[in-house]
C-alpha positions as CSV (number, residue, x, y, z in Angstrom):
1,M,44.4,20.6,152.0
2,S,44.9,18.2,154.8
3,D,48.0,16.2,155.2
4,N,46.3,12.9,156.1
5,S,49.0,10.2,155.8
6,A,46.3,7.5,155.4
7,D,45.5,9.2,152.0
8,R,49.1,8.6,150.9
9,R,49.0,4.9,151.2
10,A,48.8,2.9,148.0
11,I,46.3,0.0,147.6
12,V,48.3,-3.2,147.1
13,Q,46.9,-6.2,145.3
14,P,47.8,-9.7,146.1
15,G,51.2,-10.3,144.7
16,G,52.4,-6.8,145.7
17,A,51.2,-4.8,142.7
18,T,49.9,-1.3,143.4
19,L,46.5,-0.5,142.1
20,T,46.7,2.7,140.1
21,Y,45.0,4.5,137.2
22,T,46.3,7.1,134.8
23,I,45.0,10.6,134.2
24,L,46.1,12.2,130.9
25,V,45.8,15.9,130.3
26,R,46.8,16.6,126.7
27,G,47.1,19.9,125.0
28,F,46.1,22.2,127.9
29,T,47.0,25.7,126.8
30,A,47.0,29.0,128.6
31,P,48.6,32.4,128.1
32,V,51.7,33.2,130.3
33,R,53.6,36.3,130.9
34,L,57.4,35.6,130.8
35,A,59.8,37.6,133.0
36,G,61.5,40.4,131.0
37,R,59.2,40.1,127.9
38,D,56.2,42.2,126.8
39,G,52.9,40.5,126.1
40,S,52.2,36.9,126.7
41,V,52.8,33.6,124.9
42,I,50.7,30.5,124.9
43,A,52.1,27.7,127.0
44,S,51.1,24.1,126.1
45,F,51.1,21.4,128.8
46,D,50.8,17.6,128.6
47,L,50.5,15.7,131.9
48,T,50.5,12.0,132.7
49,L,49.5,11.3,136.3
50,T,49.7,7.9,138.0
51,V,47.0,8.0,140.7
52,A,46.4,5.6,143.6
53,H,43.2,3.6,142.9
54,P,40.7,3.6,145.8
55,G,40.5,-0.2,145.6
56,Q,37.9,-2.8,144.7
57,G,34.4,-2.0,145.8
58,F,34.9,1.7,146.0
59,P,31.7,3.7,145.9
60,D,30.3,5.0,142.6
61,D,31.1,8.5,143.7
62,I,33.2,11.2,141.9
63,A,34.8,12.1,145.3
64,A,36.3,8.5,145.4
65,V,38.6,9.1,142.5
66,M,41.0,11.9,141.5
67,S,39.5,14.4,138.9
68,Y,41.6,16.2,136.3
69,E,39.4,19.3,136.9
70,D,41.3,20.2,140.1
71,I,44.6,20.0,138.2
72,V,43.3,22.1,135.3
73,E,42.1,24.8,137.7
74,E,45.5,24.8,139.4
75,L,47.3,25.0,136.0
76,R,45.2,28.1,135.2
77,R,46.3,29.8,138.4
78,L,49.9,28.9,137.8
79,C,49.8,30.4,134.3
80,A,48.2,33.6,135.6
81,E,51.2,34.4,137.8
82,P,52.6,37.8,136.8
83,S,56.2,36.9,135.9
84,I,57.2,33.4,134.9
85,S,60.8,32.6,134.4
86,G,60.4,30.0,131.7
87,P,59.4,26.4,130.8
88,D,61.5,24.8,133.6
89,Y,59.7,26.8,136.2
90,L,56.3,25.9,134.7
91,A,57.2,22.2,134.5
92,E,58.5,22.0,138.1
93,S,55.6,24.0,139.5
94,A,53.0,21.9,137.6
95,A,54.6,18.7,138.9
96,D,54.6,20.1,142.5
97,L,50.9,21.1,142.3
98,C,50.0,17.6,141.0
99,L,51.9,15.9,143.8
100,A,50.3,18.1,146.3
101,H,47.3,15.8,145.8
102,A,47.8,12.9,148.1
103,K,46.4,10.4,145.5
104,V,48.9,11.3,142.8
105,Q,51.9,9.0,143.0
106,R,53.8,10.0,139.9
107,A,53.6,13.1,137.7
108,F,55.1,13.5,134.2
109,V,54.8,17.1,132.9
110,S,55.9,18.5,129.5
111,V,55.6,22.2,128.8
112,E,56.2,24.0,125.5
113,L,56.5,27.7,124.8
114,P,56.4,28.6,121.1
115,S,58.5,31.3,119.6
116,V,60.2,32.7,122.7
117,T,63.8,32.8,121.5
118,E,65.3,35.6,119.4
119,D,65.5,33.3,116.4
120,G,61.8,32.5,116.7
121,A,62.3,28.9,118.0
122,G,60.2,27.5,120.8
123,T,61.5,26.1,124.0
124,G,60.3,23.5,126.4
125,A,60.9,21.4,129.5
126,S,59.7,18.1,130.9
127,I,60.0,16.6,134.3
128,T,59.0,13.4,136.1
129,R,58.5,13.4,139.9
130,M,57.4,10.7,142.3
131,Q,55.4,11.1,145.5
132,Q,57.9,10.7,148.3
133,N,55.5,8.5,150.4
134,S,54.2,6.3,147.5
135,L,55.0,2.6,147.2
136,P,56.8,1.5,144.1
137,S,55.0,-0.5,141.5
138,F,56.7,-3.7,140.3
């Protein structure tokens, strides 16, 4: 993946508002192997990504906009890691992989792992991260 700083610039409308759109990934599930546990559990992810809009007049081309397909494939690879420490690790790693895409300005990630504690309760984590080079929306 290239580190093209031009890709990290937000499109700003007259009046200073940043043009963005939202990608929602709801209910993505995948088996994960937790460190120190036998077998796997099903992790559930919800993501809300704020993505820089390519601007008015952008071509009618799938390459011009961010696709959730890339994120889903990266989530699958993350979940396939051999020894995952828990929901905090999954949430932080998922946010990092989302923000590795230059167009993603903000990532909210929520992860739930059902029935992983001794009393049968589930556990989860959520995190919100911003792209360091993105412009704030007002």
